C-alpha positions as CSV (number, residue, x, y, z in Angstrom):
1,M,102.5,112.9,46.1
2,I,102.9,111.1,49.5
3,A,99.8,109.1,48.9
4,T,101.1,107.8,45.6
5,I,104.3,106.8,47.2
6,L,102.5,105.0,50.0
7,L,100.2,103.2,47.5
8,Q,103.0,101.9,45.3
9,A,104.1,98.3,45.9
10,P,107.1,98.2,48.2
11,A,110.4,97.3,46.5
12,G,112.4,94.2,47.4
13,G,109.5,91.7,47.0
14,S,107.8,92.7,50.3
15,S,104.1,92.3,50.5
16,Q,101.6,94.9,51.4
17,F,100.8,92.8,54.4
18,G,103.8,94.5,56.2
19,M,102.1,97.9,55.8
20,L,98.8,96.5,57.2
21,I,100.2,95.3,60.5
22,P,101.0,98.8,62.0
23,M,97.4,100.0,61.1
24,V,95.9,96.9,62.8
25,L,98.0,97.5,65.8
26,I,97.0,101.1,66.1
27,I,93.3,100.2,65.9
28,V,93.8,97.5,68.6
29,V,95.6,99.8,70.9
30,F,93.0,102.6,70.3
31,Y,90.3,100.1,71.2
32,F,91.9,98.8,74.4
33,F,93.0,102.3,75.7
34,M,90.1,104.5,74.5
35,I,86.9,102.7,73.6
36,R,86.8,99.8,76.0
37,P,87.3,101.8,79.2
38,Q,84.6,104.3,78.1
39,V,82.1,101.6,77.5
40,K,82.9,100.0,80.9
41,K,82.4,103.4,82.6
42,Q,79.1,103.9,80.9
43,K,77.9,100.5,82.0
44,D,79.0,101.2,85.6
45,Q,77.1,104.6,85.5
46,K,73.9,102.9,84.2
47,K,74.1,100.1,86.8
48,Y,74.6,102.6,89.6
49,V,71.7,104.8,88.6
50,E,69.4,101.7,88.3
51,E,70.3,100.6,91.8
52,L,69.6,104.0,93.4
53,K,66.5,104.0,95.7
54,K,64.5,106.3,97.9
55,G,66.7,107.8,100.7
56,D,70.0,107.6,98.9
57,K,72.2,110.7,98.9
58,V,73.3,111.8,95.4
59,V,75.3,114.5,93.7
60,T,74.3,115.7,90.3
61,T,76.7,116.5,87.5
62,A,76.0,120.2,88.2
63,G,77.2,119.7,91.8
64,I,73.8,119.8,93.6
65,H,73.6,117.6,96.7
66,G,70.4,116.0,97.8
67,R,68.5,112.9,98.8
68,I,66.2,110.9,96.6
69,I,62.6,111.1,97.7
70,D,60.9,109.6,94.6
71,S,61.8,108.1,91.3
72,N,60.1,107.0,88.1
73,D,61.3,105.6,84.8
74,T,63.4,108.5,83.7
75,T,63.7,111.0,86.6
76,F,64.4,111.3,90.3
77,L,62.8,113.8,92.7
78,V,65.6,115.0,94.9
79,E,65.2,116.9,98.1
80,V,67.6,119.7,98.7
81,D,67.8,122.3,101.5
82,N,65.2,124.7,100.1
83,G,62.8,122.3,98.4
84,K,62.5,119.6,95.9
85,I,63.9,119.4,92.3
86,R,63.3,116.8,89.6
87,F,66.4,115.6,87.8
88,D,66.8,113.3,84.8
89,K,68.5,110.0,85.8
90,S,71.4,110.8,83.5
91,A,72.2,113.9,85.6
92,I,73.4,111.8,88.6
93,S,77.2,111.7,89.0
94,L,78.6,108.3,89.8
95,D,82.0,109.4,91.1
96,A,80.7,112.3,93.2
97,S,77.8,110.3,94.7
98,K,80.0,107.4,95.6
99,A,82.5,109.8,97.3
100,L,79.6,111.4,99.2
101,N,78.4,108.0,100.5
102,T,81.8,106.6,101.4
103,P,82.8,107.3,105.0
104,P,86.1,109.2,105.3
105,V,89.2,107.2,106.3
106,A,90.7,108.3,109.6
107,A,94.3,109.3,109.4
108,K,96.7,107.0,111.2
109,S,99.0,108.6,113.8
């Protein structure tokens, strides 16, 4: 019933263009607040992982801390306290690894 009311031509000579504007605005807002930031974050993650090299400290998405000792096209060999573990490159956490490598800021007195 509601669908038939919405599909009927509006009274008063208004065009259907007026009904289209809110839908377009919703799509534009959705794109700029949801899709675009996610795509940017994925690009940053990919760029960060491509720039990692031997000796860099990393944190995986599972929370494992280690140092890269070798890499190939799709994986990193990471040295941890008790040995070596091979991780897929997608398992490296951008945010946690950057926080690990950033020196702490001293508190001002």
